Residue, then its C-alpha position, 0 to 999 in steps of 0.5 A: m500500500e502506498p502512502k495515504s494521500e489527503e482527501k480534498k474535495n473528494l480528490r486525492t493529493g499525491w506525491t511529487t517525483g522529488a518527494c519519492s526520490a528523497a524517500a528512496a535516497k534516505a532508505a538506501a542510505f539507511c540500508l547501506i549504513h546499517q546493512k538492514n532490510i526495511k519495508d518503509i521509510e519516513i521523510r520530511i517533505p519540503m512543506g514540512k510534513q512527515v510522510k511515510f513511504n512504502l518501498k518497492r525495492c530494497e537491495f544492499n551490500k557493503n558498498e552500495a544500496t538501492c531502494s525505490v518508491i512507486k509514485d502515487a500522483g493521487d488524482d492528478p493526470d500525471c504522466t509520471n504516476g506509477a513511476e519507480l523513483t529509484a535511488t542508489v547510494l554508494w560510498i565515495n572517498q570524499k569526507g562529508a560529501i553528498v554528491l547527487d547525480r542522475g541515473q537512467g531515466v533522469a534527464v540532463i540539462t543542455k540549455k542555459g536559463l533553467g536555474l540548473e547547471v548545464g550538463g548536470p542532472a535535471i533535479n530541481p533545487v527544492p528536491r535536490k535540497n530535500i534529497t541531500e538533507m534526508v541522506q545527511e540526516t540518516a548518515g550523520p556522523f558516518l560522513n565524518e569518515q566518507g562521503l556518499k554518492v546518490l544516483i536517482s534513476v527512473p525506469r521508463g523515464e525517457e519514455m515518460a518524458k515524451e509526454t512532457q515539455n522537457e525536450r523543448l526546454g533542452i532537458l533531455g534523456g528522461i524526466s525531471i525531478l520536481g516539486t516545491t512542496g512534496t505534494v501533487v495537487p489534483f489537476s494542478t496547472a503549476a507544472y505546466k505554468a512552470s514549463i512556460a516560465q522556463g521556456i521564456d527564461i530560455v528565450l532570454a538566456a539565448g539572447h532573444d527579446t521576442v517570444v512566440l506563444t502558441t496555443g499548441g503543437r499544430s499552431e507552433t508548427y504553423a508559426m515556425k513556417i511563417l516566422g522562421f525564428p530559432n527554435e528556442c523562441y517558441v513556447q507552447m502556452g496552451d490555455f494560459v495566455g494571461f499567465s504567459t503574457k504577464q510572465a513575458a512582461l515581468k521577465g523583460i521580453k520586448k515583444v510577444i507574438l501570439c499564434g493560434m487558430p480561430g477557436k482559441m483566438s476568439k476566446i482570447a479576443t473576448g477577454k478570456m485569459q484561460t481558454h480551456v474548452a471546458g472553461s469557456q466557449v466561443d462566443m458566437t454573438f461576439l463573432a457575429e458583432m465582428a462580422k457586422e463591423v466588417g460589413a457582413s449581411q444580416s443573413v450571414i450574421e444569423e448564420i454565425i450566431k447559429a454556428n457550432t464552432a469557430r471552424h464552422v464560422h470560418e466555413i461560413l465566412t469563406q463561403h461568403g468571401i468575407t476575409e476581414l473579420w479575422n483581422e479584427v479578431a487579431r486586433k482584439v486579441c492584441e488589445v486584450c493581451h496588451k492590457n493584460s501586460e500593462g502595455k509594457i510589451i509589443i503584442e502581435c497576433i497571427l491567426t491561421d486556418f487549420d492548414g496554417q494559412i494566415l487568416g488575420r494579423y495585427e500588431k499593437r505597440t507599447n504605450 
């Protein structure tokens, strides 16, 4: 049985890869030092809470020990749920040292701007500190004679990483060891927002002052063909346009180019700063008003009001030869995002059809 996760609004919270790694590392250090087999281990997670973790593996000899913990992400749709966070701890001839490194399935950092050493393991600062403290707490006076090396590995980690933003950020070869509190909040958006912020950091670290924010993989592909910027300039913002544009302004980006298709862009144009399909619908009345402004007939306006999707609206406009509406939507997007970023950055919007052809484009300068 895995650690019991807290109930919150009938959804279970879970444990981060960082907390599971710290538990595995503490257990391995204990087994190496005391040459004893154990079934579980209690650690202090970063938020200060004591949590007991059951062990999947517990193997040791006089030179090294390996323990593992199965990650329970609770009710969060996390690609690392069920991952086996594994720690191998071995003696090294460095008095007092605790050296942390990556094993199979944990990524390596290959780009600047992530707050971690290039060439080092993708173990973020908080879990790095937690792992080190738990090993130090267990080893105690034994560190007066020798040091310990801690290797964190994750079987199938490289496969899991394909479902993350890691490759885009220059985090290669596996998953990252993450977590600032030790717990995973159900359906949390924190991890995705963190990847957006990191993506913007990479743009700046590479010496660029323009970031291209796209609503997804397809819109990013289209944006790349249209703009031709270096790959590191593109960041998938998903549904988080408000967060992304604010982060860009706060971090010192000079220009944001927003690229997307009619559905998401129409939502942004009406002031929706979070555009998930379940959280907001395309406002057909708004699009009908836009159509009226560009001279559409009453019959076309009525068709738009009855449309099912933004794609359907596009088909109606194409059928009647109306092309200016999407430029107006792009203008509205720029105005909304310009206001959201307090007028500190240049905002450009490129709106494409479902084959990547430009439907509308507009740019709004700073105040």
